[in-house]
Every structure is written in C-alpha cells, then in structure tokens.
C-alpha positions as a printed Julia matrix, in Angstrom:
127×3 Matrix{Float64}:
 118.82   68.26   94.62
 116.18   70.0    96.7
 113.53   72.07   94.99
 111.64   74.91   96.57
 108.59   76.96   95.7
 109.27   80.63   94.97
 107.43   83.82   94.21
 109.31   86.44   92.23
 108.02   89.96   91.79
 109.87   92.35   89.55
 109.19   95.86   88.33
 110.14   96.95   84.83
 110.7   100.45   83.51
 107.23  101.87   82.65
 108.31  103.55   79.39
 108.94  100.37   77.39
 106.91   99.19   74.4
 104.51   96.24   74.83
 106.75   93.89   72.87
 109.71   94.83   75.1
 107.71   93.83   78.21
 106.83   90.58   76.47
 110.5    89.91   75.6
 111.72   90.59   79.13
 109.01   88.48   80.78
 109.81   85.68   78.33
 113.54   86.06   79.02
 113.15   85.54   82.78
 110.51   82.82   82.37
 112.82   80.91   79.99
 115.78   81.39   82.34
 113.76   79.62   85.04
 112.63   76.84   82.67
 116.11   76.28   81.22
 117.59   75.83   84.68
 115.37   73.01   85.88
 112.65   75.36   87.08
 108.96   74.71   86.64
 106.71   77.72   86.08
 103.44   77.61   87.98
 102.07   80.98   86.88
 103.27   84.3    85.48
 100.95   87.15   86.3
 101.53   90.52   84.63
  99.86   93.27   86.63
 100.89   95.92   84.12
 101.79   99.52   84.92
 100.97  100.55   88.48
 101.54  103.86   90.21
 104.08  104.01   93.05
 103.38  105.57   96.43
 106.8   107.28   96.2
 109.06  107.94   93.22
 111.54  105.19   92.43
 114.5   105.87   90.14
 112.82  109.19   89.19
 109.7   107.36   88.0
 106.19  107.44   89.42
 105.13  104.02   88.1
 106.43  100.67   86.97
 105.35   97.54   85.11
 104.78   94.77   87.67
 105.3    91.07   86.97
 104.69   88.26   89.45
 105.98   84.73   88.81
 105.39   81.57   90.85
 107.7    78.62   90.25
 109.41   75.55   91.65
 113.17   75.39   91.22
 116.44   74.23   92.74
 117.94   76.78   95.13
 121.0    77.25   92.9
 118.82   78.89   90.26
 117.96   81.88   92.45
 121.49   83.3    92.44
 121.62   83.03   88.64
 118.14   84.53   88.25
 118.79   87.45   90.6
 122.08   88.21   88.84
 120.22   88.37   85.5
 117.61   90.69   87.06
 120.33   92.9    88.55
 122.2    93.39   85.27
 119.06   93.98   83.16
 118.81   97.78   82.78
 115.03   97.75   82.52
 114.47   95.98   85.86
 113.92   98.62   88.53
 113.39   96.33   91.54
 112.85   92.65   92.27
 112.03   90.48   95.25
 112.27   86.71   95.5
 110.38   84.88   98.24
 111.0    81.27   99.15
 107.75   79.74  100.38
 107.53   77.79  103.62
 104.81   75.17  104.23
 102.24   77.7   105.49
 102.75   80.01  102.48
 102.42   77.02  100.13
  99.11   76.01  101.72
  97.82   79.57  101.31
  98.96   79.55   97.66
  97.1    76.27   97.05
  93.93   77.81   98.5
  94.44   80.92   96.36
  94.66   78.78   93.23
  91.42   77.04   94.12
  89.79   80.4    94.9
  89.2    79.06   98.4
  91.04   81.63  100.51
  88.85   82.26  103.56
  87.4    85.74  103.79
  89.0    87.64  106.63
  86.79   90.33  108.07
  86.01   91.92  111.41
  82.43   92.09  112.59
  82.09   95.79  113.49
  79.43   95.19  116.15
  81.59   92.59  117.84
  84.51   95.05  117.88
  82.38   97.78  119.52
  81.24   95.38  122.25
  84.86   94.51  123.07
  85.78   98.21  123.37
  83.1    98.8   126.02
  84.5    96.18  128.42
C-alpha cells in the first residue's frame, strides 16, 4: 500500500466556541490516525479575515494539517469534511518530491530567503 505526504487546509465556521474548534480538529486528526495515517503537524491559525465574503461570512477559523497516509484515506477524509456543517472550505494537497524537500527545510527553519536586490533590478531595467 503506497503512502503519500499530504497537506490539508480547512476553514471552520468562525462563530463556534473554542471547545467546538478543539472537537472538530480532534475529529479530523483522529480520522487520519485511525485510518493508517501519521500526523506530522496540526497548525491552527485561528480566525482570519477573508478577502471576499464566503458563505455570508467575512472570516473563518483556519486549520492546517500535514500527514502521511495511504491514498484511500483521502476520499474518506474529504467526505467527512464535506458532510460536516461547520467546515466552510477545504483543500487537500498531495506533495511531490520537490514540495517534500521544501517542507523538510521549513521544519528545520532552513528555507532560503528569497529576495530581489533592488539595485540589481534597476540596472537590468536600464539595459
């Protein structure tokens, strides 16, 4: 059975109580664990404002989970997210080798700084 590395981001209704967020996050985390998934990290970003209204709301409670799991789990997980009334949106990404390398660097706080030298840019424009 092949296992892949995934990133799942989901947005919960912003009007819930703290313990409801906790319950829902635990529910999806346990669903992954109970189906041969291995949680790497669950990162709760909390309530964030949207650029545009979504489902008549201007914000949502963001949760990001990183995990390794068999591909069959994703269908089950996404179905659970779809039928949960408090989940507004979700997105599951399957990592390829390059994304996994970047994730490893992130975890070691070794992601290279990407910046543009302004002077260099001006010189190029003059040519």
